[in-house]
Steps between C-alpha positions, in 0.01 A plus 500: 500500500203594719455189712279523809505229764302465824723393788266530798133551584280574801244225569243742651517773233609562143839641603795353314873546446627502145807576290469692174800495269573813292799603284629721783453258788261268680227661709380329820129559550295639660689826464444875525632712212578871550395742227752705306258680268761709316781243520574598860348402833448850632780642719700173495816427303533150350751406770267620774212316338708182487542520879123448532535170307212537253494223244315692228475873427224660292503781247219657297458490123287814469728726704825372349358543150440866583836554670774422405351293216524126442733561203755655733472214750540247219810684377641486853477120492159458659339588828735294717812677375331840481408503869783284634284212624616145429209304647163406348275784386134539406337774293135596534331554166343839567162342567488659844537841337186422301331506843699769682511750211131470416468874457757525221438187294244346267451128435400335176520145370846546354659656807524810719586860417656699783556874517858552611518668842824661383403683181146393412615285206305185415651170614357192334521163676379183331585142600755493218659831604515391864671173413751680280588734787536216749709297256738795475509555877602136548352404837478131592123512558271715286128563526219493247327830432164502679207719588471547876148628574447741790320417822207505518388417148182327377509138392452590134799736495727253680387223265600712200843562659547126558420418138731772371777389735473145361516622140797724580678210673474293181645789302781541754588134466519529121712817521741375768841446340739386776522146635708624796201694636209335682171658391227501769134569410292691757169376639239774533138494617474745790303357791279281277582134548336393174715745307814391682423140405433598140823701482707208634342253258575721201860569602581137580473429128819702453701248707717779642798443734319687780182692577421824682193611693435864413229746587552471876615771741315756288272631776289195580434393863756267653251216538424515128870480412532191719197348332657557158815323620306206641294459186761565232827348620375137507382537139852574378744220409669345802824446312546866399573815705211720607552874540270742686567849366525806725487316835726618783328522840568242769143374504463466123840333464405251769163427342647471152764252612232296679308474172800370306617822335874509437601854403402847625606857427414843635631857532393511866842461669663791317188716487455473876868575550469826308225602744699409810330169576674178601367144480578326828360170623170522315447868581557838337697748710490872419853621575384862487340443838677692778474184709815374325714812552667356812478132414860385461424137419525341154198528273455122524750319727418173322581635152846450349473779240753785497240747627415299809860402571642853481235756594249581771135590479595846625738555209246375248239727656742791461563419134130467424400817683773701323412338164853377441522260206709259706194430712309385190789277397541339841128436541471365145787262566334375817148477352610303194708272722202454730255385231756282323578337835134469600417295192826303533394409855167376367692295245710352780188420703360303205824308463515424872137390518357767732353751254144445621596590857680808371203595285257482791732701722593764244147547365417667833806724490576587140371827357 
């Protein structure tokens, strides 16, 4: 059910093209996956999102458990039916919230206790609880519960997180109940290569259908993130998909693809859109800038998205400066389209045999 095949590779790098079969469709990799934390990619309807041609959409276990509740989503027929999305979906386990909500949670060997930001009530997440929630949500790809240590953290603390993540992954595997969901363990280890190696070796024993690289894009320098990619990706099985979590800038997408990583996700395209920023040709453009007030050209003349085909930079500038919600929607549509297309172009370059030339050219431009 979850076959993964490699159909093309770059001779000068680790970049490869693959096809990952899921119950809701086959995913061509490498691919960029937009984030719909609360079962919606912010400001976009499912039909608008479909126009950007994403192959996989993400949602978040922690946030959906809080609101509306995984029992309600299960009663609705699962996440796909609940949000009106028919393509492949992935749910994060809540492990990132162990990092991002450090001020309102405590960790012990059994799991994590959060203090609800809504009413102060205790929320208990264990590997078994997390798998039960994700089984009810019904995404095609589900993630093991992990401990994502902050950056910077001493070797001893990161080592403890790696060991706990491995033990939790084993418990997730035992608790996982659905054969129509691919369960991915998450490699941790911060910037320590020995811990990354140790984490991979422990998780390979689970023989999972795919593996994720976590604990990146958490505040570390860019060069360290690239080093983690270069060290970790080759250690993972060649015949299974590799997923770098939380990656969504041009440069990091390019570097990840070059190292043989297949899947990426990030909130960047919609978050930037809500702040009036567009992703265009490897750059970030602030549409609040008065420079655009009299610019009556398309946002990106080379882009086929609805935003670029129908509206000018001047109009987008007007919407952003007046804080009209339509401006957020139009920029989100373009930004998601842009990153989906950017990675699709890298995929095409691998297939056509000129990825290395593209990599060398784009590594000077992408940001």
